[in-house]
Predicted model as a PDB file, atoms N, CA, C, CB and O in Angstrom, pLDDT in the B-factor column:
MODEL        1                                                                  
ATOM      1  N   MET A   1      85.187  83.429  75.987  1.00 59.00           N  
ATOM      2  CA  MET A   1      84.729  84.731  75.582  1.00 59.00           C  
ATOM      3  C   MET A   1      84.659  85.635  76.812  1.00 59.00           C  
ATOM      4  CB  MET A   1      83.360  84.637  74.875  1.00 59.00           C  
ATOM      5  O   MET A   1      83.961  85.309  77.772  1.00 59.00           O  
ATOM      6  N   LYS A   2      85.352  86.736  76.800  1.00 66.00           N  
ATOM      7  CA  LYS A   2      85.439  87.606  77.966  1.00 66.00           C  
ATOM      8  C   LYS A   2      84.170  88.404  78.227  1.00 66.00           C  
ATOM      9  CB  LYS A   2      86.585  88.544  77.802  1.00 66.00           C  
ATOM     10  O   LYS A   2      83.997  88.931  79.326  1.00 66.00           O  
ATOM     11  N   LEU A   3      83.307  88.504  77.279  1.00 70.00           N  
ATOM     12  CA  LEU A   3      82.118  89.334  77.419  1.00 70.00           C  
ATOM     13  C   LEU A   3      81.193  88.836  78.532  1.00 70.00           C  
ATOM     14  CB  LEU A   3      81.363  89.379  76.106  1.00 70.00           C  
ATOM     15  O   LEU A   3      80.578  89.644  79.229  1.00 70.00           O  
ATOM     16  N   PHE A   4      81.090  87.536  78.702  1.00 81.00           N  
ATOM     17  CA  PHE A   4      80.138  86.977  79.651  1.00 81.00           C  
ATOM     18  C   PHE A   4      80.790  86.443  80.922  1.00 81.00           C  
ATOM     19  CB  PHE A   4      79.363  85.882  78.995  1.00 81.00           C  
ATOM     20  O   PHE A   4      80.159  85.693  81.666  1.00 81.00           O  
ATOM     21  N   ARG A   5      82.018  86.808  81.179  1.00 85.00           N  
ATOM     22  CA  ARG A   5      82.679  86.366  82.400  1.00 85.00           C  
ATOM     23  C   ARG A   5      82.257  87.240  83.577  1.00 85.00           C  
ATOM     24  CB  ARG A   5      84.210  86.396  82.230  1.00 85.00           C  
ATOM     25  O   ARG A   5      81.906  88.407  83.399  1.00 85.00           O  
ATOM     26  N   LYS A   6      82.292  86.674  84.765  1.00 91.00           N  
ATOM     27  CA  LYS A   6      81.894  87.398  85.971  1.00 91.00           C  
ATOM     28  C   LYS A   6      82.948  88.442  86.333  1.00 91.00           C  
ATOM     29  CB  LYS A   6      81.680  86.421  87.148  1.00 91.00           C  
ATOM     30  O   LYS A   6      84.150  88.188  86.248  1.00 91.00           O  
ATOM     31  N   LYS A   7      82.475  89.618  86.736  1.00 92.00           N  
ATOM     32  CA  LYS A   7      83.365  90.699  87.154  1.00 92.00           C  
ATOM     33  C   LYS A   7      83.182  90.955  88.644  1.00 92.00           C  
ATOM     34  CB  LYS A   7      83.093  91.992  86.338  1.00 92.00           C  
ATOM     35  O   LYS A   7      82.096  90.771  89.193  1.00 92.00           O  
ATOM     36  N   GLU A   8      84.247  91.376  89.277  1.00 94.00           N  
ATOM     37  CA  GLU A   8      84.235  91.751  90.688  1.00 94.00           C  
ATOM     38  C   GLU A   8      84.439  93.247  90.800  1.00 94.00           C  
ATOM     39  CB  GLU A   8      85.324  90.987  91.484  1.00 94.00           C  
ATOM     40  O   GLU A   8      85.119  93.860  89.977  1.00 94.00           O  
ATOM     41  N   LYS A   9      83.846  93.823  91.819  1.00 94.00           N  
ATOM     42  CA  LYS A   9      83.939  95.260  92.052  1.00 94.00           C  
ATOM     43  C   LYS A   9      84.735  95.489  93.335  1.00 94.00           C  
ATOM     44  CB  LYS A   9      82.520  95.914  92.145  1.00 94.00           C  
ATOM     45  O   LYS A   9      84.381  94.955  94.387  1.00 94.00           O  
ATOM     46  N   ILE A  10      85.796  96.272  93.256  1.00 94.00           N  
ATOM     47  CA  ILE A  10      86.624  96.622  94.407  1.00 94.00           C  
ATOM     48  C   ILE A  10      86.430  98.098  94.675  1.00 94.00           C  
ATOM     49  CB  ILE A  10      88.135  96.282  94.164  1.00 94.00           C  
ATOM     50  O   ILE A  10      86.569  98.927  93.775  1.00 94.00           O  
ATOM     51  N   ILE A  11      86.111  98.423  95.909  1.00 92.00           N  
ATOM     52  CA  ILE A  11      85.874  99.817  96.299  1.00 92.00           C  
ATOM     53  C   ILE A  11      87.058 100.279  97.139  1.00 92.00           C  
ATOM     54  CB  ILE A  11      84.522  99.974  97.093  1.00 92.00           C  
ATOM     55  O   ILE A  11      87.366  99.690  98.175  1.00 92.00           O  
ATOM     56  N   LEU A  12      87.709 101.326  96.684  1.00 91.00           N  
ATOM     57  CA  LEU A  12      88.864 101.887  97.385  1.00 91.00           C  
ATOM     58  C   LEU A  12      88.532 103.301  97.830  1.00 91.00           C  
ATOM     59  CB  LEU A  12      90.130 101.878  96.481  1.00 91.00           C  
ATOM     60  O   LEU A  12      87.946 104.078  97.077  1.00 91.00           O  
ATOM     61  N   ARG A  13      88.904 103.623  99.041  1.00 87.00           N  
ATOM     62  CA  ARG A  13      88.482 104.887  99.629  1.00 87.00           C  
ATOM     63  C   ARG A  13      89.602 105.911  99.808  1.00 87.00           C  
ATOM     64  CB  ARG A  13      87.857 104.624 100.943  1.00 87.00           C  
ATOM     65  O   ARG A  13      89.418 106.914 100.498  1.00 87.00           O  
ATOM     66  N   SER A  14      90.747 105.669  99.200  1.00 87.00           N  
ATOM     67  CA  SER A  14      91.808 106.679  99.261  1.00 87.00           C  
ATOM     68  C   SER A  14      92.640 106.636  97.986  1.00 87.00           C  
ATOM     69  CB  SER A  14      92.710 106.459 100.501  1.00 87.00           C  
ATOM     70  O   SER A  14      92.662 105.635  97.269  1.00 87.00           O  
ATOM     71  N   GLU A  15      93.307 107.720  97.728  1.00 89.00           N  
ATOM     72  CA  GLU A  15      94.161 107.838  96.544  1.00 89.00           C  
ATOM     73  C   GLU A  15      95.338 106.862  96.633  1.00 89.00           C  
ATOM     74  CB  GLU A  15      94.677 109.291  96.390  1.00 89.00           C  
ATOM     75  O   GLU A  15      95.740 106.275  95.628  1.00 89.00           O  
ATOM     76  N   GLN A  16      95.878 106.694  97.823  1.00 93.00           N  
ATOM     77  CA  GLN A  16      97.016 105.797  98.016  1.00 93.00           C  
ATOM     78  C   GLN A  16      96.620 104.335  97.763  1.00 93.00           C  
ATOM     79  CB  GLN A  16      97.581 105.955  99.438  1.00 93.00           C  
ATOM     80  O   GLN A  16      97.357 103.597  97.110  1.00 93.00           O  
ATOM     81  N   MET A  17      95.469 103.924  98.275  1.00 93.00           N  
ATOM     82  CA  MET A  17      94.993 102.558  98.042  1.00 93.00           C  
ATOM     83  C   MET A  17      94.770 102.321  96.553  1.00 93.00           C  
ATOM     84  CB  MET A  17      93.690 102.294  98.826  1.00 93.00           C  
ATOM     85  O   MET A  17      95.111 101.261  96.029  1.00 93.00           O  
ATOM     86  N   LYS A  18      94.196 103.314  95.875  1.00 94.00           N  
ATOM     87  CA  LYS A  18      93.937 103.203  94.441  1.00 94.00           C  
ATOM     88  C   LYS A  18      95.239 103.035  93.673  1.00 94.00           C  
ATOM     89  CB  LYS A  18      93.178 104.435  93.931  1.00 94.00           C  
ATOM     90  O   LYS A  18      95.341 102.163  92.811  1.00 94.00           O  
ATOM     91  N   ASP A  19      96.239 103.863  93.978  1.00 95.00           N  
ATOM     92  CA  ASP A  19      97.517 103.792  93.282  1.00 95.00           C  
ATOM     93  C   ASP A  19      98.212 102.445  93.497  1.00 95.00           C  
ATOM     94  CB  ASP A  19      98.422 104.921  93.745  1.00 95.00           C  
ATOM     95  O   ASP A  19      98.763 101.877  92.555  1.00 95.00           O  
ATOM     96  N   GLU A  20      98.188 101.939  94.719  1.00 95.00           N  
ATOM     97  CA  GLU A  20      98.823 100.659  95.018  1.00 95.00           C  
ATOM     98  C   GLU A  20      98.130  99.511  94.297  1.00 95.00           C  
ATOM     99  CB  GLU A  20      98.821 100.406  96.520  1.00 95.00           C  
ATOM    100  O   GLU A  20      98.796  98.618  93.775  1.00 95.00           O  
ATOM    101  N   PHE A  21      96.811  99.523  94.263  1.00 95.00           N  
ATOM    102  CA  PHE A  21      96.076  98.443  93.620  1.00 95.00           C  
ATOM    103  C   PHE A  21      96.263  98.475  92.105  1.00 95.00           C  
ATOM    104  CB  PHE A  21      94.591  98.531  93.970  1.00 95.00           C  
ATOM    105  O   PHE A  21      96.393  97.428  91.470  1.00 95.00           O  
ATOM    106  N   ILE A  22      96.277  99.663  91.533  1.00 96.00           N  
ATOM    107  CA  ILE A  22      96.496  99.787  90.092  1.00 96.00           C  
ATOM    108  C   ILE A  22      97.902  99.322  89.722  1.00 96.00           C  
ATOM    109  CB  ILE A  22      96.277 101.242  89.633  1.00 96.00           C  
ATOM    110  O   ILE A  22      98.094  98.707  88.673  1.00 96.00           O  
ATOM    111  N   ASP A  23      98.879  99.609  90.568  1.00 96.00           N  
ATOM    112  CA  ASP A  23     100.237  99.116  90.313  1.00 96.00           C  
ATOM    113  C   ASP A  23     100.262  97.593  90.287  1.00 96.00           C  
ATOM    114  CB  ASP A  23     101.215  99.644  91.381  1.00 96.00           C  
ATOM    115  O   ASP A  23     100.918  97.003  89.429  1.00 96.00           O  
ATOM    116  N   LYS A  24      99.561  96.952  91.211  1.00 95.00           N  
ATOM    117  CA  LYS A  24      99.487  95.488  91.224  1.00 95.00           C  
ATOM    118  C   LYS A  24      98.841  94.955  89.953  1.00 95.00           C  
ATOM    119  CB  LYS A  24      98.707  95.005  92.448  1.00 95.00           C  
ATOM    120  O   LYS A  24      99.315  93.977  89.375  1.00 95.00           O  
ATOM    121  N   LEU A  25      97.761  95.595  89.518  1.00 95.00           N  
ATOM    122  CA  LEU A  25      97.073  95.154  88.305  1.00 95.00           C  
ATOM    123  C   LEU A  25      97.947  95.319  87.074  1.00 95.00           C  
ATOM    124  CB  LEU A  25      95.777  95.925  88.122  1.00 95.00           C  
ATOM    125  O   LEU A  25      97.992  94.437  86.217  1.00 95.00           O  
ATOM    126  N   GLU A  26      98.634  96.436  86.986  1.00 95.00           N  
ATOM    127  CA  GLU A  26      99.483  96.684  85.822  1.00 95.00           C  
ATOM    128  C   GLU A  26     100.703  95.780  85.810  1.00 95.00           C  
ATOM    129  CB  GLU A  26      99.921  98.135  85.791  1.00 95.00           C  
ATOM    130  O   GLU A  26     101.137  95.356  84.739  1.00 95.00           O  
ATOM    131  N   ASN A  27     101.267  95.472  86.975  1.00 95.00           N  
ATOM    132  CA  ASN A  27     102.409  94.559  87.031  1.00 95.00           C  
ATOM    133  C   ASN A  27     102.003  93.148  86.621  1.00 95.00           C  
ATOM    134  CB  ASN A  27     103.012  94.544  88.439  1.00 95.00           C  
ATOM    135  O   ASN A  27     102.819  92.402  86.079  1.00 95.00           O  
ATOM    136  N   ALA A  28     100.751  92.779  86.874  1.00 94.00           N  
ATOM    137  CA  ALA A  28     100.245  91.466  86.480  1.00 94.00           C  
ATOM    138  C   ALA A  28      99.693  91.479  85.052  1.00 94.00           C  
ATOM    139  CB  ALA A  28      99.161  91.008  87.454  1.00 94.00           C  
ATOM    140  O   ALA A  28      99.265  90.439  84.551  1.00 94.00           O  
ATOM    141  N   HIS A  29      99.697  92.631  84.397  1.00 95.00           N  
ATOM    142  CA  HIS A  29      99.207  92.804  83.020  1.00 95.00           C  
ATOM    143  C   HIS A  29      97.737  92.384  82.891  1.00 95.00           C  
ATOM    144  CB  HIS A  29     100.074  91.985  82.039  1.00 95.00           C  
ATOM    145  O   HIS A  29      97.376  91.618  81.998  1.00 95.00           O  
ATOM    146  N   LEU A  30      96.900  92.895  83.794  1.00 94.00           N  
ATOM    147  CA  LEU A  30      95.478  92.574  83.797  1.00 94.00           C  
ATOM    148  C   LEU A  30      94.661  93.776  83.338  1.00 94.00           C  
ATOM    149  CB  LEU A  30      95.028  92.125  85.197  1.00 94.00           C  
ATOM    150  O   LEU A  30      95.046  94.924  83.557  1.00 94.00           O  
ATOM    151  N   ASP A  31      93.531  93.495  82.698  1.00 92.00           N  
ATOM    152  CA  ASP A  31      92.611  94.551  82.276  1.00 92.00           C  
ATOM    153  C   ASP A  31      91.739  94.955  83.454  1.00 92.00           C  
ATOM    154  CB  ASP A  31      91.736  94.088  81.080  1.00 92.00           C  
ATOM    155  O   ASP A  31      91.344  94.117  84.264  1.00 92.00           O  
ATOM    156  N   TYR A  32      91.443  96.252  83.541  1.00 95.00           N  
ATOM    157  CA  TYR A  32      90.582  96.750  84.605  1.00 95.00           C  
ATOM    158  C   TYR A  32      89.862  97.998  84.123  1.00 95.00           C  
ATOM    159  CB  TYR A  32      91.397  97.046  85.887  1.00 95.00           C  
ATOM    160  O   TYR A  32      90.229  98.612  83.121  1.00 95.00           O  
ATOM    161  N   ASP A  33      88.825  98.351  84.870  1.00 95.00           N  
ATOM    162  CA  ASP A  33      88.050  99.553  84.591  1.00 95.00           C  
ATOM    163  C   ASP A  33      87.959 100.324  85.901  1.00 95.00           C  
ATOM    164  CB  ASP A  33      86.615  99.212  84.010  1.00 95.00           C  
ATOM    165  O   ASP A  33      87.591  99.752  86.927  1.00 95.00           O  
ATOM    166  N   ILE A  34      88.285 101.596  85.885  1.00 95.00           N  
ATOM    167  CA  ILE A  34      88.240 102.399  87.117  1.00 95.00           C  
ATOM    168  C   ILE A  34      87.292 103.574  86.919  1.00 95.00           C  
ATOM    169  CB  ILE A  34      89.663 102.907  87.510  1.00 95.00           C  
ATOM    170  O   ILE A  34      87.257 104.206  85.863  1.00 95.00           O  
ATOM    171  N   ARG A  35      86.533 103.839  87.959  1.00 94.00           N  
ATOM    172  CA  ARG A  35      85.584 104.959  87.956  1.00 94.00           C  
ATOM    173  C   ARG A  35      85.629 105.650  89.312  1.00 94.00           C  
ATOM    174  CB  ARG A  35      84.136 104.472  87.633  1.00 94.00           C  
ATOM    175  O   ARG A  35      86.017 105.060  90.320  1.00 94.00           O  
ATOM    176  N   THR A  36      85.228 106.892  89.312  1.00 90.00           N  
ATOM    177  CA  THR A  36      85.112 107.650  90.554  1.00 90.00           C  
ATOM    178  C   THR A  36      83.645 107.776  90.903  1.00 90.00           C  
ATOM    179  CB  THR A  36      85.776 109.052  90.431  1.00 90.00           C  
ATOM    180  O   THR A  36      82.838 108.219  90.085  1.00 90.00           O  
ATOM    181  N   ASP A  37      83.300 107.386  92.120  1.00 82.00           N  
ATOM    182  CA  ASP A  37      81.920 107.486  92.583  1.00 82.00           C  
ATOM    183  C   ASP A  37      81.765 108.823  93.294  1.00 82.00           C  
ATOM    184  CB  ASP A  37      81.539 106.290  93.527  1.00 82.00           C  
ATOM    185  O   ASP A  37      82.152 108.970  94.453  1.00 82.00           O  
ATOM    186  N   ARG A  38      81.203 109.779  92.599  1.00 73.00           N  
ATOM    187  CA  ARG A  38      81.074 111.127  93.163  1.00 73.00           C  
ATOM    188  C   ARG A  38      79.920 111.221  94.155  1.00 73.00           C  
ATOM    189  CB  ARG A  38      80.876 112.147  92.048  1.00 73.00           C  
ATOM    190  O   ARG A  38      79.899 112.120  94.996  1.00 73.00           O  
ATOM    191  N   ASP A  39      78.967 110.307  94.066  1.00 71.00           N  
ATOM    192  CA  ASP A  39      77.831 110.336  94.984  1.00 71.00           C  
ATOM    193  C   ASP A  39      78.231 109.931  96.392  1.00 71.00           C  
ATOM    194  CB  ASP A  39      76.729 109.426  94.482  1.00 71.00           C  
ATOM    195  O   ASP A  39      77.660 110.417  97.368  1.00 71.00           O  
ATOM    196  N   GLU A  40      79.196 109.054  96.500  1.00 62.00           N  
ATOM    197  CA  GLU A  40      79.601 108.553  97.812  1.00 62.00           C  
ATOM    198  C   GLU A  40      81.037 108.982  98.076  1.00 62.00           C  
ATOM    199  CB  GLU A  40      79.460 107.001  97.893  1.00 62.00           C  
ATOM    200  O   GLU A  40      81.970 108.417  97.505  1.00 62.00           O  
ATOM    201  N   SER A  41      81.215 109.959  98.922  1.00 60.00           N  
ATOM    202  CA  SER A  41      82.562 110.387  99.269  1.00 60.00           C  
ATOM    203  C   SER A  41      82.841 110.014 100.717  1.00 60.00           C  
ATOM    204  CB  SER A  41      82.740 111.913  99.047  1.00 60.00           C  
ATOM    205  O   SER A  41      81.928 109.957 101.541  1.00 60.00           O  
ATOM    206  N   PHE A  42      84.084 109.764 101.013  1.00 58.00           N  
ATOM    207  CA  PHE A  42      84.503 109.320 102.333  1.00 58.00           C  
ATOM    208  C   PHE A  42      85.424 110.384 102.905  1.00 58.00           C  
ATOM    209  CB  PHE A  42      85.208 107.925 102.276  1.00 58.00           C  
ATOM    210  O   PHE A  42      86.563 110.522 102.459  1.00 58.00           O  
ATOM    211  N   ASP A  43      84.953 111.125 103.871  1.00 67.00           N  
ATOM    212  CA  ASP A  43      85.718 112.213 104.499  1.00 67.00           C  
ATOM    213  C   ASP A  43      86.195 113.243 103.482  1.00 67.00           C  
ATOM    214  CB  ASP A  43      86.916 111.645 105.248  1.00 67.00           C  
ATOM    215  O   ASP A  43      87.307 113.760 103.594  1.00 67.00           O  
ATOM    216  N   GLY A  44      85.362 113.541 102.496  1.00 72.00           N  
ATOM    217  CA  GLY A  44      85.714 114.534 101.504  1.00 72.00           C  
ATOM    218  C   GLY A  44      86.587 114.020 100.376  1.00 72.00           C  
ATOM    219  O   GLY A  44      86.878 114.756  99.433  1.00 72.00           O  
ATOM    220  N   HIS A  45      87.006 112.773 100.459  1.00 76.00           N  
ATOM    221  CA  HIS A  45      87.821 112.165  99.407  1.00 76.00           C  
ATOM    222  C   HIS A  45      86.938 111.319  98.506  1.00 76.00           C  
ATOM    223  CB  HIS A  45      88.961 111.309 100.012  1.00 76.00           C  
ATOM    224  O   HIS A  45      85.983 110.701  98.977  1.00 76.00           O  
ATOM    225  N   PRO A  46      87.244 111.284  97.223  1.00 83.00           N  
ATOM    226  CA  PRO A  46      86.415 110.475  96.316  1.00 83.00           C  
ATOM    227  C   PRO A  46      86.596 108.982  96.573  1.00 83.00           C  
ATOM    228  CB  PRO A  46      86.756 110.794  94.855  1.00 83.00           C  
ATOM    229  O   PRO A  46      87.629 108.538  97.075  1.00 83.00           O  
ATOM    230  N   THR A  47      85.574 108.231  96.218  1.00 89.00           N  
ATOM    231  CA  THR A  47      85.607 106.789  96.312  1.00 89.00           C  
ATOM    232  C   THR A  47      85.860 106.237  94.911  1.00 89.00           C  
ATOM    233  CB  THR A  47      84.280 106.229  96.922  1.00 89.00           C  
ATOM    234  O   THR A  47      85.215 106.654  93.948  1.00 89.00           O  
ATOM    235  N   TYR A  48      86.793 105.305  94.801  1.00 93.00           N  
ATOM    236  CA  TYR A  48      87.156 104.724  93.512  1.00 93.00           C  
ATOM    237  C   TYR A  48      86.589 103.309  93.408  1.00 93.00           C  
ATOM    238  CB  TYR A  48      88.697 104.712  93.327  1.00 93.00           C  
ATOM    239  O   TYR A  48      86.652 102.529  94.358  1.00 93.00           O  
ATOM    240  N   ILE A  49      86.045 102.998  92.256  1.00 94.00           N  
ATOM    241  CA  ILE A  49      85.499 101.669  91.994  1.00 94.00           C  
ATOM    242  C   ILE A  49      86.299 101.063  90.860  1.00 94.00           C  
ATOM    243  CB  ILE A  49      83.970 101.724  91.647  1.00 94.00           C  
ATOM    244  O   ILE A  49      86.356 101.616  89.762  1.00 94.00           O  
ATOM    245  N   ILE A  50      86.919  99.916  91.130  1.00 95.00           N  
ATOM    246  CA  ILE A  50      87.702  99.209  90.124  1.00 95.00           C  
ATOM    247  C   ILE A  50      87.005  97.893  89.838  1.00 95.00           C  
ATOM    248  CB  ILE A  50      89.179  98.979  90.594  1.00 95.00           C  
ATOM    249  O   ILE A  50      86.665  97.150  90.759  1.00 95.00           O  
ATOM    250  N   ARG A  51      86.791  97.604  88.559  1.00 95.00           N  
ATOM    251  CA  ARG A  51      86.159  96.355  88.148  1.00 95.00           C  
ATOM    252  C   ARG A  51      87.169  95.509  87.395  1.00 95.00           C  
ATOM    253  CB  ARG A  51      84.907  96.622  87.275  1.00 95.00           C  
ATOM    254  O   ARG A  51      87.806  95.969  86.447  1.00 95.00           O  
ATOM    255  N   VAL A  52      87.305  94.255  87.836  1.00 94.00           N  
ATOM    256  CA  VAL A  52      88.198  93.296  87.187  1.00 94.00           C  
ATOM    257  C   VAL A  52      87.457  91.977  87.052  1.00 94.00           C  
ATOM    258  CB  VAL A  52      89.529  93.113  87.992  1.00 94.00           C  
ATOM    259  O   VAL A  52      86.466  91.741  87.743  1.00 94.00           O  
ATOM    260  N   TYR A  53      87.935  91.122  86.167  1.00 92.00           N  
ATOM    261  CA  TYR A  53      87.357  89.798  86.039  1.00 92.00           C  
ATOM    262  C   TYR A  53      87.668  88.987  87.290  1.00 92.00           C  
ATOM    263  CB  TYR A  53      87.885  89.085  84.777  1.00 92.00           C  
ATOM    264  O   TYR A  53      88.756  89.105  87.855  1.00 92.00           O  
ATOM    265  N   ALA A  54      86.721  88.169  87.720  1.00 91.00           N  
ATOM    266  CA  ALA A  54      86.859  87.404  88.956  1.00 91.00           C  
ATOM    267  C   ALA A  54      88.069  86.476  88.914  1.00 91.00           C  
ATOM    268  CB  ALA A  54      85.597  86.596  89.216  1.00 91.00           C  
ATOM    269  O   ALA A  54      88.753  86.313  89.924  1.00 91.00           O  
ATOM    270  N   THR A  55      88.339  85.875  87.776  1.00 90.00           N  
ATOM    271  CA  THR A  55      89.498  84.977  87.675  1.00 90.00           C  
ATOM    272  C   THR A  55      90.801  85.752  87.765  1.00 90.00           C  
ATOM    273  CB  THR A  55      89.452  84.185  86.365  1.00 90.00           C  
ATOM    274  O   THR A  55      91.794  85.222  88.262  1.00 90.00           O  
ATOM    275  N   ASP A  56      90.822  86.992  87.295  1.00 89.00           N  
ATOM    276  CA  ASP A  56      92.024  87.816  87.359  1.00 89.00           C  
ATOM    277  C   ASP A  56      92.266  88.352  88.768  1.00 89.00           C  
ATOM    278  CB  ASP A  56      91.918  88.972  86.373  1.00 89.00           C  
ATOM    279  O   ASP A  56      93.414  88.581  89.150  1.00 89.00           O  
ATOM    280  N   LEU A  57      91.218  88.553  89.534  1.00 88.00           N  
ATOM    281  CA  LEU A  57      91.348  89.082  90.882  1.00 88.00           C  
ATOM    282  C   LEU A  57      92.156  88.133  91.755  1.00 88.00           C  
ATOM    283  CB  LEU A  57      89.971  89.327  91.496  1.00 88.00           C  
ATOM    284  O   LEU A  57      92.921  88.584  92.607  1.00 88.00           O  
ATOM    285  N   ALA A  58      92.000  86.838  91.560  1.00 86.00           N  
ATOM    286  CA  ALA A  58      92.758  85.849  92.346  1.00 86.00           C  
ATOM    287  C   ALA A  58      94.262  85.959  92.084  1.00 86.00           C  
ATOM    288  CB  ALA A  58      92.276  84.424  92.018  1.00 86.00           C  
ATOM    289  O   ALA A  58      95.061  85.582  92.941  1.00 86.00           O  
ATOM    290  N   LYS A  59      94.653  86.459  90.940  1.00 86.00           N  
ATOM    291  CA  LYS A  59      96.058  86.616  90.609  1.00 86.00           C  
ATOM    292  C   LYS A  59      96.693  87.782  91.343  1.00 86.00           C  
ATOM    293  CB  LYS A  59      96.220  86.798  89.126  1.00 86.00           C  
ATOM    294  O   LYS A  59      97.910  87.812  91.523  1.00 86.00           O  
ATOM    295  N   VAL A  60      95.885  88.741  91.768  1.00 87.00           N  
ATOM    296  CA  VAL A  60      96.398  89.966  92.385  1.00 87.00           C  
ATOM    297  C   VAL A  60      96.306  89.923  93.906  1.00 87.00           C  
ATOM    298  CB  VAL A  60      95.636  91.173  91.861  1.00 87.00           C  
ATOM    299  O   VAL A  60      97.213  90.386  94.599  1.00 87.00           O  
ATOM    300  N   VAL A  61      95.239  89.380  94.415  1.00 79.00           N  
ATOM    301  CA  VAL A  61      95.002  89.391  95.869  1.00 79.00           C  
ATOM    302  C   VAL A  61      95.657  88.250  96.549  1.00 79.00           C  
ATOM    303  CB  VAL A  61      93.541  89.364  96.174  1.00 79.00           C  
ATOM    304  O   VAL A  61      95.554  88.116  97.768  1.00 79.00           O  
TER     305      VAL A  61                                                      
ENDMDL                                                                          
END                                                                             
């Protein structure tokens, strides 16, 4: 049951890093959730938070 599986949080600090990581996730056909953290910005750029299941993260990294 996917509801109770552990999730990992990946914090990306640039648009390029976000795009590259999402491409990896989509090529592996994995589910993910992405959000923008407006409270914490890095040099004026938004910070992106991607959440994936811990078992799926090993397939990408």
